[in-house]
All heavy atoms as an XYZ file, in Angstrom:
861
protein
N      11.955    -40.308     26.969
C      12.717    -39.715     25.906
C      12.534    -40.525     24.645
O      12.620    -41.743     24.662
C      14.194    -39.703     26.260
C      14.647    -38.463     26.918
S      16.427    -38.469     26.973
C      16.591    -36.832     27.475
N      12.419    -39.786     23.588
C      12.214    -40.460     22.326
C      13.527    -40.773     21.636
O      14.611    -40.358     22.051
N      13.408    -41.510     20.558
C      14.581    -41.892     19.774
C      15.245    -40.650     19.186
O      16.469    -40.553     19.154
C      14.172    -42.886     18.663
C      13.721    -44.184     19.298
C      15.301    -43.108     17.697
C      13.201    -45.201     18.322
N      14.432    -39.712     18.761
C      14.965    -38.479     18.174
C      15.841    -37.729     19.177
O      16.925    -37.237     18.836
C      13.799    -37.602     17.701
C      14.226    -36.322     17.055
N      15.000    -36.283     15.921
C      13.989    -35.024     17.402
C      15.212    -35.027     15.591
N      14.603    -34.245     16.474
N      15.399    -37.644     20.411
C      16.148    -36.951     21.454
C      17.465    -37.668     21.751
O      18.500    -37.029     21.931
C      15.299    -36.872     22.718
O      16.025    -36.280     23.751
N      17.428    -39.003     21.816
C      18.646    -39.770     22.077
C      19.625    -39.651     20.923
O      20.841    -39.577     21.136
C      18.307    -41.236     22.339
C      17.665    -41.461     23.690
C      17.464    -42.929     23.949
C      16.817    -43.116     25.315
N      16.683    -44.507     25.661
N      19.131    -39.603     19.703
C      20.013    -39.440     18.541
C      20.676    -38.069     18.561
O      21.866    -37.934     18.271
C      19.237    -39.637     17.237
C      18.970    -41.090     16.910
S      18.089    -41.332     15.366
C      19.132    -40.549     14.191
N      19.904    -37.057     18.924
C      20.438    -35.705     19.005
C      21.526    -35.625     20.070
O      22.585    -35.016     19.848
C      19.318    -34.693     19.309
O      18.293    -34.823     18.325
C      19.831    -33.274     19.317
N      21.279    -36.251     21.208
C      22.284    -36.272     22.272
C      23.541    -37.023     21.819
O      24.661    -36.609     22.107
C      21.721    -36.920     23.532
C      20.744    -36.059     24.285
C      20.176    -36.779     25.513
O      20.339    -37.985     25.666
N      19.490    -36.021     26.355
N      23.355    -38.126     21.126
C      24.489    -38.910     20.631
C      25.317    -38.129     19.627
O      26.556    -38.152     19.664
N      24.633    -37.424     18.729
C      25.338    -36.612     17.729
C      26.078    -35.466     18.414
O      27.238    -35.178     18.092
C      24.347    -36.092     16.658
C      23.855    -37.263     15.799
C      24.997    -35.017     15.802
C      22.729    -36.898     14.876
N      25.415    -34.820     19.369
C      26.053    -33.713     20.087
C      27.284    -34.204     20.854
O      28.336    -33.553     20.843
C      25.054    -33.056     21.033
N      27.165    -35.349     21.504
C      28.299    -35.906     22.240
C      29.433    -36.260     21.282
O      30.609    -36.025     21.571
C      27.867    -37.125     23.037
N      29.108    -36.811     20.137
C      30.110    -37.174     19.142
C      30.834    -35.936     18.614
O      32.063    -35.936     18.464
C      29.433    -37.930     17.993
O      30.364    -38.249     17.002
N      30.098    -34.876     18.340
C      30.693    -33.628     17.866
C      31.588    -33.030     18.951
O      32.697    -32.557     18.666
C      29.597    -32.628     17.428
C      30.154    -31.239     17.210
C      28.898    -33.126     16.177
N      31.137    -33.078     20.190
C      31.916    -32.544     21.299
C      33.239    -33.303     21.465
O      34.295    -32.696     21.623
C      31.107    -32.605     22.596
C      31.758    -32.000     23.833
C      32.039    -30.517     23.618
C      30.870    -32.203     25.039
N      33.192    -34.617     21.391
C      34.411    -35.427     21.494
C      35.337    -35.119     20.322
O      36.556    -34.990     20.486
C      34.063    -36.932     21.570
C      35.293    -37.793     21.389
C      33.384    -37.255     22.898
N      34.773    -34.982     19.130
C      35.592    -34.652     17.953
C      36.275    -33.301     18.120
O      37.446    -33.145     17.765
C      34.729    -34.643     16.694
O      34.215    -35.920     16.442
N      35.571    -32.324     18.650
C      36.148    -31.010     18.887
C      37.258    -31.072     19.936
O      38.298    -30.409     19.792
C      35.079    -30.012     19.321
C      34.105    -29.554     18.234
C      33.007    -28.684     18.835
C      34.847    -28.799     17.143
N      37.081    -31.872     20.952
C      38.108    -32.021     21.982
C      39.361    -32.670     21.388
O      40.485    -32.247     21.672
C      37.575    -32.831     23.163
C      36.564    -32.064     24.001
S      35.790    -33.032     25.306
C      37.173    -33.650     26.213
N      39.181    -33.689     20.563
C      40.318    -34.353     19.919
C      41.032    -33.374     18.992
O      42.264    -33.321     18.964
C      39.858    -35.620     19.169
C      39.434    -36.685     20.175
C      40.944    -36.143     18.252
C      38.767    -37.900     19.561
N      40.274    -32.586     18.260
C      40.874    -31.593     17.362
C      41.654    -30.548     18.152
O      42.743    -30.133     17.739
C      39.795    -30.931     16.512
N      41.125    -30.122     19.297
C      41.821    -29.134     20.130
C      43.130    -29.708     20.669
O      44.167    -29.030     20.662
C      40.924    -28.687     21.280
N      43.118    -30.947     21.122
C      44.337    -31.584     21.624
C      45.361    -31.711     20.496
O      46.552    -31.423     20.682
C      44.022    -32.960     22.254
C      45.290    -33.751     22.523
C      43.227    -32.788     23.541
N      44.911    -32.127     19.324
C      45.816    -32.257     18.175
C      46.418    -30.899     17.819
O      47.612    -30.797     17.528
C      45.078    -32.847     16.977
N      45.608    -29.853     17.851
C      46.094    -28.511     17.556
C      47.159    -28.082     18.564
O      48.197    -27.528     18.188
C      44.935    -27.509     17.559
C      45.376    -26.089     17.370
C      45.761    -25.634     16.117
C      45.418    -25.212     18.437
C      46.182    -24.326     15.938
C      45.833    -23.906     18.266
C      46.207    -23.465     17.010
N      46.930    -28.332     19.849
C      47.899    -27.964     20.881
C      49.206    -28.734     20.713
O      50.295    -28.185     20.899
C      47.318    -28.204     22.268
C      46.193    -27.250     22.679
C      45.592    -27.672     24.011
C      46.693    -25.820     22.734
N      49.114    -29.991     20.346
C      50.315    -30.795     20.113
C      51.101    -30.230     18.929
O      52.323    -30.069     18.995
C      49.956    -32.276     19.892
C      49.471    -32.895     21.206
C      51.135    -33.059     19.329
C      48.876    -34.288     21.053
N      50.405    -29.930     17.841
C      51.074    -29.368     16.661
C      51.684    -28.001     16.960
O      52.774    -27.677     16.479
C      50.103    -29.274     15.490
C      49.693    -30.612     14.873
C      48.620    -30.398     13.822
C      50.893    -31.314     14.276
N      51.005    -27.213     17.754
C      51.521    -25.905     18.124
C      52.798    -26.059     18.951
O      53.777    -25.339     18.734
C      50.469    -25.125     18.911
C      50.849    -23.706     19.208
C      49.752    -22.965     19.955
O      48.846    -23.567     20.527
N      49.842    -21.653     19.964
N      52.812    -27.004     19.877
C      54.008    -27.267     20.673
C      55.164    -27.746     19.809
O      56.316    -27.350     20.008
N      54.859    -28.584     18.826
C      55.895    -29.069     17.914
C      56.469    -27.919     17.094
O      57.664    -27.870     16.832
C      55.333    -30.157     17.001
C      55.063    -31.463     17.717
S      54.199    -32.684     16.720
C      55.275    -32.879     15.336
N      55.613    -26.988     16.700
C      56.058    -25.834     15.919
C      57.013    -24.968     16.740
O      58.031    -24.499     16.224
C      54.851    -25.018     15.470
O      55.249    -23.862     14.802
N      56.690    -24.757     18.003
C      57.554    -23.967     18.882
C      58.900    -24.670     19.043
O      59.953    -24.046     18.953
C      56.877    -23.746     20.258
C      57.856    -23.210     21.279
C      55.687    -22.813     20.108
N      58.871    -25.980     19.273
C      60.116    -26.746     19.429
C      60.964    -26.686     18.161
O      62.186    -26.562     18.224
C      59.805    -28.207     19.775
C      59.280    -28.408     21.173
C      60.340    -28.161     22.238
O      61.515    -28.485     22.002
O      59.971    -27.635     23.302
N      60.324    -26.767     17.003
C      61.046    -26.705     15.743
C      61.702    -25.337     15.567
O      62.845    -25.230     15.131
C      60.114    -27.009     14.573
C      60.736    -27.021     13.189
C      61.819    -28.092     13.091
C      59.673    -27.264     12.132
N      60.993    -24.285     15.927
C      61.548    -22.931     15.842
C      62.754    -22.767     16.753
O      63.765    -22.175     16.362
N      62.658    -23.305     17.973
C      63.789    -23.233     18.894
C      64.965    -24.037     18.364
O      66.113    -23.613     18.476
C      63.389    -23.752     20.279
C      62.557    -22.789     21.069
C      62.191    -23.339     22.432
O      62.057    -24.552     22.613
N      62.011    -22.460     23.387
N      64.677    -25.182     17.808
C      65.739    -26.030     17.263
C      66.484    -25.300     16.149
O      67.721    -25.342     16.082
C      65.148    -27.339     16.741
O      66.126    -28.125     16.133
N      65.752    -24.621     15.292
C      66.385    -23.861     14.213
C      67.250    -22.731     14.771
O      68.342    -22.462     14.276
C      65.329    -23.282     13.272
C      64.699    -24.310     12.383
C      63.698    -23.685     11.452
N      63.029    -24.710     10.667
C      61.830    -24.601     10.186
N      61.135    -23.490     10.380
N      61.288    -25.571      9.493
N      66.742    -22.070     15.797
C      67.492    -20.975     16.393
C      68.770    -21.506     17.044
O      69.843    -20.910     16.908
C      66.636    -20.225     17.412
C      67.225    -18.896     17.821
S      66.125    -17.906     18.834
C      64.920    -17.383     17.626
N      68.672    -22.633     17.741
C      69.856    -23.234     18.354
C      70.862    -23.655     17.285
O      72.068    -23.507     17.474
C      69.484    -24.421     19.228
C      68.731    -24.053     20.492
C      67.800    -24.914     21.045
C      68.947    -22.841     21.135
C      67.110    -24.583     22.207
C      68.260    -22.500     22.282
C      67.347    -23.377     22.817
O      66.680    -23.041     23.959
N      70.371    -24.181     16.176
C      71.261    -24.546     15.070
C      71.994    -23.320     14.538
O      73.185    -23.383     14.224
C      70.488    -25.233     13.937
C      70.064    -26.648     14.269
O      70.605    -27.233     15.234
O      69.196    -27.181     13.549
N      71.281    -22.198     14.434
C      71.913    -20.954     13.978
C      72.996    -20.487     14.954
O      74.061    -20.033     14.541
C      70.873    -19.845     13.804
C      69.983    -20.044     12.590
O      70.342    -20.871     11.724
O      68.948    -19.363     12.501
N      72.715    -20.611     16.261
C      73.706    -20.221     17.270
C      74.946    -21.096     17.143
O      76.076    -20.597     17.164
C      73.105    -20.321     18.696
C      74.198    -20.227     19.755
C      72.070    -19.236     18.917
N      74.744    -22.398     16.996
C      75.874    -23.327     16.864
C      76.686    -23.003     15.615
O      77.923    -22.968     15.650
C      75.376    -24.784     16.847
C      74.838    -25.165     18.226
C      76.480    -25.744     16.421
C      74.057    -26.468     18.250
N      76.006    -22.738     14.508
C      76.694    -22.416     13.258
C      77.527    -21.143     13.402
O      78.690    -21.092     12.983
C      75.677    -22.263     12.115
O      74.961    -23.492     11.969
C      76.349    -21.905     10.808
N      76.941    -20.112     14.003
C      77.664    -18.850     14.168
C      78.814    -18.997     15.158
O      79.891    -18.430     14.951
C      76.711    -17.747     14.597
C      75.765    -17.342     13.469
C      74.976    -16.139     13.803
C      73.933    -15.833     12.770
N      74.389    -15.712     11.423
N      78.620    -19.768     16.213
C      79.701    -19.990     17.186
C      80.854    -20.747     16.534
O      82.029    -20.425     16.767
C      79.176    -20.747     18.397
N      80.527    -21.732     15.710
C      81.575    -22.470     14.993
C      82.320    -21.553     14.017
O      83.546    -21.626     13.905
C      80.999    -23.669     14.254
C      80.647    -24.807     15.183
O      81.208    -24.917     16.270
N      79.727    -25.649     14.769
N      81.587    -20.694     13.319
C      82.218    -19.748     12.393
C      83.134    -18.800     13.158
O      84.245    -18.486     12.700
C      81.153    -18.962     11.631
N      82.688    -18.379     14.323
C      83.500    -17.494     15.152
C      84.784    -18.202     15.597
O      85.868    -17.610     15.561
C      82.675    -17.056     16.364
C      83.056    -15.790     17.079
C      83.104    -14.607     16.138
C      82.075    -15.521     18.199
N      84.663    -19.462     15.967
C      85.848    -20.236     16.365
C      86.837    -20.370     15.213
O      88.044    -20.216     15.399
C      85.456    -21.623     16.871
C      84.865    -21.579     18.258
O      85.178    -20.693     19.038
N      84.019    -22.531     18.562
N      86.334    -20.649     14.021
C      87.206    -20.785     12.847
C      87.915    -19.464     12.570
O      89.122    -19.441     12.286
C      86.397    -21.254     11.620
C      87.194    -21.114     10.335
C      85.922    -22.687     11.811
N      87.179    -18.367     12.665
C      87.798    -17.062     12.431
C      88.847    -16.731     13.493
O      89.906    -16.186     13.178
C      86.727    -15.971     12.395
C      85.841    -15.955     11.154
C      84.631    -15.067     11.365
C      86.648    -15.500      9.952
N      88.570    -17.071     14.731
C      89.536    -16.819     15.794
C      90.806    -17.639     15.601
O      91.915    -17.150     15.820
C      88.918    -17.117     17.165
C      87.889    -16.101     17.652
C      87.162    -16.622     18.886
C      88.534    -14.763     17.922
N      90.645    -18.886     15.178
C      91.814    -19.732     14.917
C      92.627    -19.169     13.753
O      93.860    -19.170     13.781
C      91.382    -21.195     14.651
C      92.529    -22.016     14.094
C      90.846    -21.827     15.924
N      91.934    -18.654     12.748
C      92.652    -18.105     11.586
C      93.428    -16.840     11.947
O      94.384    -16.488     11.265
C      91.679    -17.834     10.441
O      90.852    -16.727     10.731
N      93.043    -16.164     13.035
C      93.766    -14.962     13.459
C      95.166    -15.300     13.963
O      96.058    -14.456     13.932
C      93.001    -14.235     14.567
C      91.749    -13.481     14.150
C      91.105    -12.829     15.352
C      92.065    -12.454     13.093
N      95.348    -16.514     14.429
C      96.676    -16.919     14.908
C      97.715    -16.872     13.782
O      98.895    -16.692     14.031
C      96.627    -18.333     15.475
C      95.899    -18.430     16.767
C      95.966    -19.835     17.298
N      95.236    -19.934     18.545
C      95.044    -21.051     19.187
N      95.528    -22.182     18.707
N      94.374    -21.065     20.308
N      97.262    -17.063     12.571
C      98.165    -17.074     11.423
C      98.398    -15.666     10.891
O      99.115    -15.477      9.927
C      97.597    -17.975     10.316
C      97.441    -19.411     10.758
C      96.630    -20.226      9.782
O      96.082    -19.692      8.833
N      96.541    -21.514     10.037
N      97.769    -14.710     11.491
C      97.918    -13.326     11.046
C      96.576    -12.764     10.627
O      95.809    -13.414      9.931
N      96.290    -11.591     11.106
C      94.990    -10.976     10.829
C      95.093     -9.998      9.675
O      96.051     -9.243      9.569
C      94.482    -10.260     12.067
N      94.090    -10.061      8.820
C      93.975     -9.028      7.798
C      92.655     -8.292      8.025
O      91.775     -8.794      8.732
C      94.098     -9.629      6.388
C      92.966    -10.576      6.050
O      91.808    -10.277      6.293
N      93.292    -11.723      5.467
N      92.506     -7.106      7.496
C      91.298     -6.309      7.756
C      90.001     -7.027      7.386
O      88.991     -6.877      8.064
C      91.496     -5.055      6.906
C      92.966     -4.956      6.705
C      93.476     -6.364      6.691
N      90.028     -7.804      6.326
C      88.832     -8.524      5.906
C      88.405     -9.552      6.960
O      87.223     -9.677      7.275
C      89.098     -9.222      4.573
O      88.023    -10.052      4.221
N      89.385    -10.272      7.507
C      89.069    -11.259      8.538
C      88.529    -10.582      9.801
O      87.616    -11.083     10.434
C      90.307    -12.079      8.896
C      90.662    -13.132      7.881
C      91.931    -13.860      8.275
O      92.893    -13.238      8.716
N      91.920    -15.163      8.105
N      89.130     -9.470     10.163
C      88.676     -8.747     11.360
C      87.248     -8.248     11.185
O      86.431     -8.357     12.094
C      89.617     -7.579     11.660
C      91.003     -8.003     12.098
S      90.984     -9.113     13.525
C      90.261     -8.081     14.758
N      86.949     -7.731     10.018
C      85.592     -7.256      9.750
C      84.599     -8.413      9.797
O      83.521     -8.298     10.381
C      85.533     -6.569      8.388
C      84.171     -6.000      8.063
C      84.131     -5.308      6.717
O      85.203     -4.969      6.175
O      83.018     -5.114      6.208
N      84.994     -9.531      9.210
C      84.137    -10.709      9.216
C      83.925    -11.211     10.641
O      82.810    -11.551     11.024
C      84.756    -11.798      8.345
C      83.834    -12.935      8.045
C      84.467    -13.939      7.077
O      85.671    -13.917      6.839
N      83.641    -14.808      6.545
N      84.974    -11.218     11.436
C      84.870    -11.663     12.819
C      83.925    -10.772     13.609
O      83.071    -11.246     14.349
C      86.267    -11.663     13.461
C      86.277    -12.191     14.868
C      87.155    -13.417     14.946
C      86.743    -11.117     15.818
N      84.071     -9.476     13.435
C      83.209     -8.524     14.146
C      81.752     -8.687     13.704
O      80.835     -8.647     14.537
C      83.722     -7.083     13.935
C      85.053     -6.912     14.676
C      82.705     -6.058     14.401
C      85.813     -5.663     14.314
N      81.528     -8.897     12.407
C      80.159     -9.090     11.910
C      79.534    -10.373     12.451
O      78.357    -10.384     12.828
C      80.145     -9.108     10.383
C      80.404     -7.747      9.787
O      80.251     -6.725     10.452
N      80.837     -7.722      8.542
N      80.306    -11.460     12.476
C      79.777    -12.732     12.992
C      79.481    -12.609     14.483
O      78.449    -13.072     14.964
C      80.749    -13.899     12.703
C      80.325    -15.157     13.441
C      80.830    -14.168     11.215
N      80.376    -11.949     15.212
C      80.160    -11.761     16.648
C      78.910    -10.931     16.909
O      78.110    -11.248     17.772
C      81.395    -11.107     17.282
C      81.368    -11.018     18.796
C      80.623     -9.806     19.311
O      80.614     -8.746     18.677
N      79.995     -9.955     20.449
N      78.715     -9.869     16.153
C      77.521     -9.032     16.315
C      76.258     -9.802     15.946
O      75.228     -9.682     16.621
C      77.641     -7.780     15.457
N      76.343    -10.608     14.903
C      75.201    -11.411     14.488
C      74.842    -12.440     15.559
O      73.663    -12.663     15.858
C      75.527    -12.113     13.171
O      74.496    -12.963     12.779
N      75.859    -13.049     16.146
C      75.625    -14.005     17.229
C      75.016    -13.305     18.436
O      74.100    -13.829     19.072
C      76.936    -14.701     17.610
C      76.871    -15.733     18.730
C      75.901    -16.859     18.381
C      78.251    -16.297     19.015
N      75.477    -12.103     18.726
C      74.931    -11.332     19.839
C      73.445    -11.038     19.620
O      72.630    -11.179     20.536
C      75.716    -10.037     20.001
C      75.386     -9.305     21.275
O      75.330     -9.958     22.340
O      75.157     -8.081     21.216
N      73.080    -10.640     18.407
C      71.671    -10.378     18.086
C      70.834    -11.648     18.233
O      69.730    -11.614     18.779
C      71.526     -9.833     16.666
C      72.075     -8.433     16.514
O      72.259     -7.736     17.542
O      72.325     -8.022     15.359
N      71.365    -12.741     17.721
C      70.646    -14.010     17.787
C      70.449    -14.459     19.232
O      69.358    -14.893     19.619
C      71.415    -15.073     16.996
C      70.734    -16.401     16.747
C      69.428    -16.200     15.981
C      71.646    -17.309     15.951
N      71.475    -14.322     20.043
C      71.376    -14.717     21.450
C      70.383    -13.842     22.209
O      69.742    -14.300     23.150
C      72.747    -14.649     22.117
C      73.736    -15.730     21.708
C      75.121    -15.408     22.229
C      73.276    -17.097     22.184
N      70.249    -12.593     21.793
C      69.288    -11.704     22.439
C      67.844    -12.099     22.187
O      66.947    -11.725     22.941
N      67.603    -12.892     21.145
C      66.246    -13.309     20.800
C      65.865    -14.663     21.375
O      64.744    -15.109     21.186
C      66.083    -13.358     19.276
C      66.164    -11.988     18.650
O      65.772    -11.003     19.262
N      66.688    -11.910     17.449
N      66.795    -15.320     22.048
C      66.509    -16.644     22.591
C      66.023    -16.509     24.026
O      66.653    -15.849     24.845
C      67.760    -17.549     22.552
C      68.150    -17.844     21.113
C      67.512    -18.838     23.308
C      69.371    -18.715     20.976
N      64.907    -17.159     24.312
C      64.350    -17.187     25.658
C      63.958    -18.624     25.962
O      63.362    -19.301     25.134
C      63.129    -16.276     25.765
C      63.417    -14.871     25.362
N      64.122    -13.999     26.153
C      63.129    -14.191     24.236
C      64.242    -12.843     25.533
N      63.641    -12.927     24.362
N      64.304    -19.078     27.146
C      63.996    -20.452     27.524
C      63.347    -20.477     28.898
O      63.709    -19.703     29.788
C      65.278    -21.292     27.540
O      64.992    -22.598     27.971
N      62.400    -21.381     29.062
C      61.750    -21.568     30.354
C      62.517    -22.560     31.216
O      62.381    -22.567     32.424
C      60.313    -22.042     30.150
C      59.439    -21.019     29.473
C      58.048    -21.546     29.245
C      57.224    -20.529     28.474
N      55.900    -21.028     28.133
N      63.338    -23.383     30.586
C      64.138    -24.371     31.301
C      65.311    -23.661     31.972
O      66.062    -22.930     31.336
C      64.641    -25.433     30.312
C      65.432    -26.531     30.988
O      65.388    -26.623     32.233
O      66.096    -27.306     30.276
N      65.492    -23.881     33.261
C      66.527    -23.171     34.030
C      67.929    -23.488     33.527
O      68.769    -22.589     33.426
C      66.402    -23.525     35.507
N      68.207    -24.745     33.204
C      69.539    -25.105     32.727
C      69.823    -24.488     31.361
O      70.930    -23.990     31.122
C      69.696    -26.623     32.672
C      69.704    -27.330     34.029
C      69.758    -28.842     33.842
C      70.862    -26.855     34.877
N      68.835    -24.529     30.474
C      68.992    -23.895     29.159
C      69.215    -22.407     29.319
O      70.065    -21.818     28.652
C      67.732    -24.125     28.307
C      67.852    -25.233     27.326
C      66.597    -25.354     26.464
O      65.953    -24.331     26.136
O      66.262    -26.483     26.118
N      68.444    -21.797     30.199
C      68.541    -20.354     30.437
C      69.949    -19.998     30.933
O      70.554    -19.020     30.460
C      67.490    -19.926     31.456
C      67.457    -18.464     31.721
N      66.952    -17.558     30.817
C      67.885    -17.737     32.785
C      67.056    -16.338     31.308
N      67.624    -16.419     32.498
N      70.478    -20.795     31.865
C      71.818    -20.539     32.389
C      72.870    -20.687     31.292
O      73.810    -19.880     31.211
C      72.115    -21.495     33.548
N      72.724    -21.691     30.450
C      73.669    -21.898     29.357
C      73.622    -20.742     28.355
O      74.665    -20.233     27.932
C      73.382    -23.218     28.646
C      74.284    -23.562     27.465
C      75.725    -23.695     27.923
C      73.816    -24.843     26.799
N      72.436    -20.303     28.026
C      72.274    -19.180     27.089
C      72.923    -17.925     27.666
O      73.633    -17.198     26.969
C      70.781    -18.952     26.760
C      70.243    -20.113     25.929
C      70.582    -17.628     26.037
C      68.735    -20.154     25.832
N      72.690    -17.663     28.954
C      73.275    -16.482     29.595
C      74.805    -16.568     29.603
O      75.491    -15.569     29.397
C      72.762    -16.309     31.031
C      71.284    -16.014     31.105
C      70.954    -14.679     30.446
N      69.538    -14.623     30.162
C      68.994    -14.486     28.961
N      69.759    -14.371     27.902
N      67.697    -14.447     28.782
N      75.348    -17.758     29.842
C      76.803    -17.922     29.830
C      77.378    -17.636     28.437
O      78.390    -16.957     28.297
C      77.191    -19.333     30.280
C      78.684    -19.579     30.314
C      79.393    -18.696     31.314
O      78.930    -18.555     32.436
N      80.498    -18.104     30.915
N      76.706    -18.139     27.417
C      77.154    -17.885     26.042
C      77.062    -16.393     25.733
O      77.955    -15.825     25.095
C      76.344    -18.721     25.036
C      76.605    -20.215     25.245
C      76.680    -18.326     23.601
C      75.675    -21.113     24.458
N      75.993    -15.748     26.204
C      75.856    -14.309     25.979
C      76.981    -13.532     26.659
O      77.541    -12.602     26.072
C      74.498    -13.815     26.498
C      73.348    -14.176     25.611
C      72.011    -13.766     26.208
O      71.824    -13.817     27.424
N      71.092    -13.375     25.353
N      77.316    -13.910     27.901
C      78.404    -13.225     28.604
C      79.734    -13.415     27.875
O      80.498    -12.463     27.703
C      78.506    -13.742     30.045
C      77.488    -13.140     30.985
C      77.806    -13.458     32.427
N      77.771    -14.883     32.709
C      76.699    -15.562     33.085
N      75.542    -14.932     33.215
N      76.756    -16.847     33.334
N      80.011    -14.645     27.460
C      81.267    -14.915     26.749
C      81.323    -14.150     25.429
O      82.369    -13.602     25.066
C      81.427    -16.414     26.487
C      81.658    -17.202     27.764
O      81.965    -16.586     28.807
O      81.521    -18.446     27.723
N      80.210    -14.112     24.731
C      80.162    -13.381     23.462
C      80.325    -11.882     23.690
O      80.983    -11.195     22.909
C      78.857    -13.695     22.725
C      78.879    -13.211     21.298
O      79.820    -13.488     20.558
N      77.851    -12.480     20.902
N      79.747    -11.375     24.773
C      79.891     -9.946     25.086
C      81.348     -9.621     25.399
O      81.861     -8.580     24.973
C      78.994     -9.577     26.261
N      82.036    -10.504     26.133
C      83.455    -10.291     26.418
C      84.264    -10.258     25.129
O      85.166     -9.439     24.962
C      83.984    -11.393     27.328
C      83.521    -11.278     28.738
C      84.141    -12.366     29.592
N      83.398    -12.491     30.817
C      83.102    -13.639     31.390
N      83.501    -14.775     30.859
N      82.422    -13.660     32.509
N      83.941    -11.159     24.235
C      84.642    -11.206     22.957
C      84.389     -9.925     22.162
O      85.295     -9.353     21.573
C      84.193    -12.425     22.159
C      84.953    -12.740     20.896
C      86.423    -13.019     21.204
C      84.350    -13.948     20.202
N      83.141     -9.474     22.176
C      82.807     -8.228     21.480
C      83.545     -7.043     22.076
O      84.004     -6.149     21.368
N      83.708     -7.058     23.400
C      84.425     -5.982     24.068
C      85.896     -5.968     23.650
O      86.505     -4.927     23.462
C      84.313     -6.145     25.586
C      85.025     -5.109     26.377
C      84.535     -3.814     26.454
C      86.213     -5.411     27.037
C      85.196     -2.836     27.174
C      86.883     -4.427     27.768
C      86.381     -3.155     27.833
N      86.455     -7.155     23.456
C      87.858     -7.249     23.030
C      88.076     -6.716     21.620
O      89.101     -6.108     21.330
C      88.342     -8.703     23.094
C      88.521     -9.306     24.470
C      88.844    -10.780     24.360
C      89.641     -8.579     25.210
N      87.099     -6.959     20.744
C      87.276     -6.576     19.346
C      86.649     -5.213     19.011
O      86.826     -4.733     17.894
C      86.707     -7.650     18.427
C      87.546     -8.895     18.417
C      87.085    -10.043     19.043
C      88.775     -8.908     17.807
C      87.869    -11.186     19.044
C      89.563    -10.044     17.811
C      89.107    -11.191     18.433
N      85.958     -4.588     19.944
C      85.328     -3.294     19.678
C      86.343     -2.223     19.264
O      86.075     -1.456     18.336
C      84.528     -2.841     20.894
N      87.513     -2.155     19.895
C      88.484     -1.130     19.470
C      88.995     -1.336     18.048
O      89.450     -0.402     17.411
C      89.634     -1.272     20.471
C      89.081     -1.996     21.625
C      87.962     -2.849     21.096
N      88.881     -2.555     17.545
C      89.382     -2.844     16.213
C      88.386     -2.485     15.119
O      88.736     -2.465     13.953
C      89.755     -4.329     16.102
C      90.770     -4.830     17.128
C      90.926     -6.333     17.012
C      92.103     -4.138     16.930
N      87.153     -2.264     15.514
C      86.106     -1.993     14.522
C      86.260     -0.639     13.882
O      86.812      0.278     14.380
C      84.728     -2.097     15.185
């Protein structure tokens, strides 16, 4: 084998290793993007659940139509958001389903008021 052939093999091997490193980096970044999206969605669920709790507490002091409408809208929004969450982790999945059931019960309670 000549020097030219060995150089070509070396360059090809170098390009192949570079492509493999780039593919691994891409997969890592893609995984981070998915995690970031889930984190944002979980933050939205927490925010809406907290808003729902505040509205429910304010009902103890007396309900007005505006508060009831706001409560129903937040509950429906939380229901939509929970319907879009999917998890591969069994514990996360169970927690999401429990929150969905509790939110559905709450929606059932306030449906006649809508």
